[in-house]
N, C-alpha and C positions, 0 to 999 in steps of 0.2 A: 288882698285876696277877695276879689269880687267876681260876680257872674255865676251863673248856674253851673253845677258840676254834674256830669252824667253818672247814672248809677245810684246805688244806695249804700249807706253805712249802717251796720248793725252792731250794737254792743250787747254782748251776752255775758251774764254773770251767773256763776254756779255757787249756790249756798249749801254747804254741807258740813256737818260734824257727826261723828259716830254717837251711838247711844251712851251718854255719860251719867244720866240721872242714877243716883244711888250706887255709883261705882267710883268712889273716891272723890276727893275735893282738890287737894293740892299736893304736889305740883301739877299732876295730871288728873283730870276728872272734871267735876262740875265747874271749877274755876275757868277752865278752857271755854266752856259754854258762856259763862257770864261775861268774860272778857270780850268775846266775839259779839255777843248781844249788845253790850254797851258801846263798843267801839265801831262796829260795822252795821249791824242790822237796824238799830235805832237811828243812827245818822243817815243811812241810806233811805229809809222810809221818810225821814224829814225832808231830804232832798227831793224825792219823788213827789211827795205831797205838795211841796212848794212849787215845783215845776208844773204839776197838774193844775194848781190854782191859778197859774199864769195862762192857762188855756193850752198847754202843751200836752200832746198825747203820743202814743206809740213810741215811747222813749227807749225801751230796751226789752230784751227777752230775759226773764229772771227765772233761773232754776232754783227750786227749793226742794231738797230731797225730803221724802216722807219722814225719815227718821229725825231730821232737824225740825220739821214742822211739828212732829209729835212732842218734841221737847219744848218748843216755844208755846205750845198749848197746854203743857202739863202743869197741874196745880203745884206740885212739889217744886218744879223748876221755877215757876213764877214766884213763889214765896222766897226761894233762895236768891233769885235775881233782885227782888225788892230789897232784901237785906244787903246784898252785895253793893247795890247802888248807894245805899245809905252809908255803908262802910267806906266807899270810895270818897264820898264827900267829907267824911271825918278824916281820912288820910290826907286829903288836900288841906284841911284846916291844920293838921299836925305839921305839914310842911311849912305853912306860913308861920306858925308859932316857933318852928325850929330855925327861922331866919331866912328861908327861901321863899320870900313873899311873891316873887314873880311866878314861880312854879305853882305855888299854892293858889294864887288868884286864877291862873289859867285852868288848873284842874278843878277848882271849885265851880267855876262857871260851867265847864263841861259836865261835871257830875250833876249839878243842879238842873241843867237842861235835860239831861238823860232821865233823871228821876221824874221831872215834871211830865215828860213825854210818856214814860212808862206808866205812871199812875193814871194818865188821861186816856191812853190808847191801848196799852199792852197788858194791863194788870190782870185781866180775866181771859187772856188767850190772844194769840196772834192772828187767828183765822180772820176775824173781822178787819184787821189792818190790811192784810193782803187782799181781801175781797173788795175793799174800798178802792184800792189801786187798780184792780182788774176791772171793776165796774166803771171806773173813770177812763178806761182805755189807756191808762198810763203805761201799762206793761202787758207783755204776753207772759203768762206763767207757764214754765216748763215743769213737768213732773218727772217721775223716775221710779225704779223698783224700790221696794220698801226700805231696805237697810243697806243700800249701796254695795251690792256684791260686784266682784269682777266677773261680769256675765259670761265671757267666753269659756271660763273654767267651770262653770256651774252646771249641774245636772239640768238638762232642758226642762224637766217637769217643774223643778223648783224655780228655774229662771222665769218660765212663763207665769208661774203663780206669783212670784214677787212683783213682776211687772203689772199683772192684772190687779193685784191687791193694792199696789201703789197708786194706780189710776183711780180705783174705787175710793181709796183714802183721800185723794185730792178732791174728788167730787163731794165727798162728805164735808170736807173742811171749807171748800171755796165755792161750792155750788155749780161747778162745771168741771168737765173732764179735760185735761190738757191734750192738745193735739200734737205737741212736740215734747221731747225729753232731752235732757243732757245725759247721755249714756254714761254710767259711772266709769270714771277714769278714761272716758272716750273709748272703752274697750269694745272690740268688735271681732266677730268671726262670721264667715259666710253662713247664711241661713237665718241669722237673727233678724234680717230685714223682713222676712216673711212672718216672723212672730210679731214684729212691730205692726205690720199691716193688719194682721189678724186682731191685734189689740186696738185698732182704730187710730194708730199714730200716723202722721203724715211726714214728720221730719225729726232728725236727731243730729247731734253734734259729733264730729270727729276732729282729730287734729290735722293740721295742714299737710304733713307728709303722707297721711293716709290717702290723700287725693293727689299724691305726687307733686304737691306744692301748688297745684292749680285750684285755688279756692275762689275764683272769680264768679262762680255760679254754684247753686245747689245742684246735686247730681242724683238722679234716680239710681238706686242701688240694685245691680244685677237686673233681674226681670220684674222687680217690684215697682210700685208707684211711690215708695217711700224715699224721701230726699235726704241725702247726707250733706250737711253744711260744714265746711272746713274753716278752722281758725287760721286767719292770715297772720303768719308769724312775723312778717316784716313790720306790720303795723302793731301787733300785740307786743312785740319785743321793745318797742319804744317806751312802753310803760314798765314791763316786767320781763326782764331777760336774764339769762344765766350770767352775763358778764357786766351789764350796765342797766340803766333804766332810771326813770324819774325818782323812785323812792330813795336811791342812793346818793342824791345830791347833798352836798355839805350843809345846806340850810335846813333840811328836814329833820324832824325829831328822830333820834337814834332809837332803834327798837331794842337793842341789847342792854344798854347800860341802865341799871336801876339805882335809885336811892334806896338802900336796903332798909332804912328805918321806916319808910312809908310805902315802898313798893311802886313808887312813881318813877317816871323816866324824865330826868332833868336836863338831858343834853341833846344837842343837835349832832348830826353825823360828823361834822367838822372835817374828817378825813378818814379814808379807809384804813390807814395804818396808824391812826391815833388811838391810844389805849383809852378805856373808859374814863378813868379819873382825870385824864388830860383833855377831854372833849369840852368844847365851849358850851355855855348855857344855851338852852333852847330859847329862840326868839320868834314868837308867833308872827310878828310883822315881817321879819326877814323871810320866813317860810311862805307867807301870803304872796309876797312879791315873786318868789320862785314859782309858785303855783301858776300865776298868770303867764309866766314865760313858758312853762311846760304845756299849758293849754294851747298857747299859740303854736308851739312846735308840733303838737299832736294834730291840730287842725290842718296845719300845712302838710304834714305827713299823709293824712287821710286824703286830702284833696289831690295831692300829687299821685298817690297810689290809685285812686279812682280814675283819674284821667289816663294814666299809663295803662292800667288794666283794660279800660274800655277801648283804648286804641289797639291794644294787642289782640283782643278777641273780636273786634269789629262790631261791638254792641255794648250798651251800658252794662257795667260790671257791678258786682257785689263785693264789699269788703266787710269781713266779720272780725271784730276784735273780741277776744273772750278771756275771762279771768275768773279766779276764785273771788267771790264776794268779800271774803275775809281780808283780802289785800287792802280794801278801801276802808281805812280806819284802824283796823287792828294791827296789820303789818305796817301800813303806810298811814301815819297819823293824819296827814293832810289829804288823803285819798277822797273822802266825801266832798271836800271843798273843790277839789279838782273835777270830780264828776259833775257837780252842779254847774261849774263854769263851762266845761267842755260841751255839755248837752245844750247850753244856750248858744255857744259860739259856733258849733257846727252848722246849724241852719242859717246863721247870720253870714256864713262863708259860702252859702249857696249849695250846701250839701244836704241831700235828702236823708233823713234818719228814719229808720223803721225797724220792725221786729223781724224775726225769722219767718213768722207767718205772713208778714207783709211781703217779704222777698218771694215767698212761694206764690202768693196771690198776684204779685206784680210781674210774674213771669221770669224771675231771675233763675232760670232752670236750664241746665245744659243736657247733654246726652247721657245715657246710662253709663255707669262706671263699675268696673269689676272690683269692688272694694275687697281687700284681703285682711288677714289678721293684723290688728293694729291696736294702739292705745296712745295716750299722750304722755306716757311714762318715759323713763330713760331709754334711749335707743328707739323709741316709738314702737317697741314690740311688747312682749308680755313679761320681760325679765323681772320687773319689780314685784310681780305677783306670782311668778312661777319659776324664779331663778333658784340657784343652789342654796342661797341663804334662807329661803322659805320653803324648801322641799317638805319639811316636816309639817308646815301648816297646810300645804296643798294636800298631803296625805290625810291629815286630820280632817280637813273639810270634806274630802271624799268619803271618809269613813262615817262621819257624823251625818252627812246628808243621806247616805244610803241607809243608815240605821233609822233616822227619823222617818224617811219615806216608807221603809218596810214596816215600821211599827204603826204608822198611821194607816197603811193599807190593811194591816191585820185588825185594827180596831173597827174597820168597816165591816168585817165579817161577824162582829159580835154586837154591833150597835146599829140603830136605825138612823139613816141619813136624814130623817125628817127632823131630828133633834140636834141642837148644837152640842158639840163635844169639846168642852173647854180643855180637856186633857190633851186631845190631839192639837188643838189650837196652840197650847203652850209648847208642845214638842216642836212645832214648826217655828214658833216665835224664837225659841232658843237656837234652833238650827240656823235660822236666818241671821241671828246676831253672831253666831260662830263664824259664818263665812263672809262677814263684812270685809270689804277690800282694805279698810283702814289698818287692820292688824298686820297684814303682809307688807303694806307700804311702810308702816312705822318700823318694822324689823329691817326691811331692806335699806332704809335710809338711816338706821340707827337713831331714830327719834323716839325716845321712850319705848325702846324695844321690849324691855321687861314688862311694862304695863300692857303692851299689845299682846304678848304671848300669854300673859296671865288672863287677859280678858277672853281670848280665843279658847283657852283651855277651861275657863270657868263655865262658859256657855256650853262647851262640849260636854263637860261633866254633868250639867243639868240635863242634857238630852240622854246621856247614858243612865243617869239615876232614874229618870221617869220611865225610859224604855225598859230598864232592868226590872223595875217593879212590875210593869205590865207583863213582861215575859215570864215572871214568876207567879202570875195570876194574883198579884197583890194590888188589886184595883184601888182599894181604899188608901193604901200607902202611896200609890202613884198620884192619886188626886191630892193628897196632902202635900206631896213634893211639888206638884204643879202649882198649887196655890202659893206655896212658899216662894218659889221662883217668880211667880207672877207678881208678888209684892214688890220685887225690885225691877222686874222686866215686864211690866204690864202695858207696854206700849202697843199701839195698834189694836185697841179693843174690838175693832170691826173685823180683824183677821178671822177668816172662817175656813177651817180645814176641809169643809164639805166642798169647797170650790176648787180644791186640788184635783187636777185631772187624773184619770186612772191610766193614762198612756204609759206603756212600759218605758223605762229610762233608755235613752239613746247613749251610744258610746260617745265619749268626749275626746276629741283629738287633742293631744297635748302639744304644746309648742316645741319647736326645736330648742336645743340648749340655749341658755341665755346668751344673747348677743349674736346668735347664728340664725335668727329668723330671716329667711330669704325674702319674705314679703314686706319686711319693715324697712324704713329708711333711717339709718343711724346717722344723725347729723353730727354726733360727736361733741355736741356743745351743751349737753345737759348739765346743769349745776345750779347753785344758788346765787342769788344776788348777794354780793359780799356783805353789804351793809344791812341786809334785811333777811336774816335767817332765823332758825329756830331759837326761841328764847327759853326761859326757865319753865314755862308751861309745856314745852316740847310739843308745840302744835304740829299737827299732821300736815296742814296745807302749806308746806314750804314750796318754794319755786322748783327745787330739784325734783325731777320726775314728772313735772307737769309743763315743762317748757322745751 
């Protein structure tokens, strides 16, 4: 594969976890954060720093949701992570002493590297880590709304507030305001593009079917100047698909099977029908050989796709591959190694690599597109977040948002807007956590559904308690309650209820019944990669619903 290839390839990664601090540890809770931090975020940064040191830039567009950024900067989470890494190293030593020396050596090396990186770069917050990569032009950073709501279902006042505060939060952490976002769940409904433009955004992500499968160019949405970039499923599915994909190869480490004494994963996939105890031991050298093969396959796929799409549209085309960041390392153990090799191999094959902002600036822009209701969930419609299984959560969200906004509006009648009102801030904070898209996703996918419902109702209870005390003119009690909830949910200290606009709420058009959304494209192939699905920590970011 030689010679220059027309167009541009863009890799987009979406990093997200819901607010987990002080809300349980195992099997769902902070453990989920620490696993992803150790297996994905630390190795990803190591890869990007190494490539930047080689003089490479504009490597990828990296979305980091504000709620994840808050946890990576949180002192409680940092202390917990430090302890977790030390425990990982001890578990590796236990495996060696128990006779599994190959597994123990491999895990000890990984744990020691992660611990050294954490103590050197991450121990006092992640913001400087991301800033260094931004300043080196290694990445384009994508922002988003505060706590990852499914925006089409959200009251427009709170939707605008979450987005504006999310961009403010990004600037405070990283010294600049993102120009692009990964819209949570790629959820969209007409009119949101005008909100994006008002917020200063120039581009956002959608799934490929939202653009009727033509993702070869960014498209201005309706009458706005805001561009929608679509995920190229043909290329993305080479890595992460409902039926196949690189992580399911027999040589790669199996995600499911645990050594219960140490919590480590001792096996390789071996075969999709092979039971855990019968799987072959993990062999890092065998996996490394397969990584090189999959890198070669992916580069060939991108090259062929760019050439074909450029010929089809009669001009250089854009190919965007997009994934959850947690795939690389956490779900797919060898993922960071694959990333490092593929980001070197693409330019060597004559392929131009750039960010979404690069694509915008280089003119990979087509004609305006009448974007309709869509997401990257099952069926590409809203069923995951508005279907029959989660009707109760949709109603809960509506009730709590209405109560929170009404209560905040009433506090404005009795307080001066010149002063910060921490009570109103906490009301909005808990309402925002209530409507996180994660809870409906986990229920719809039956992935730790009990934990998800408990979390949604817990934050809803906080709103009701505080609002109830205020409604009874028990201001002192309300402040006491708000302070108590703030001890567990004190994220986004910069959140300021005074910036909530006073515009009357608009009606929210509900979707058609699940599966009957006429504007969505139901590919009928939503599902999990058989060999890489939800493990004991019941992680949210599984392939089903996102492919």
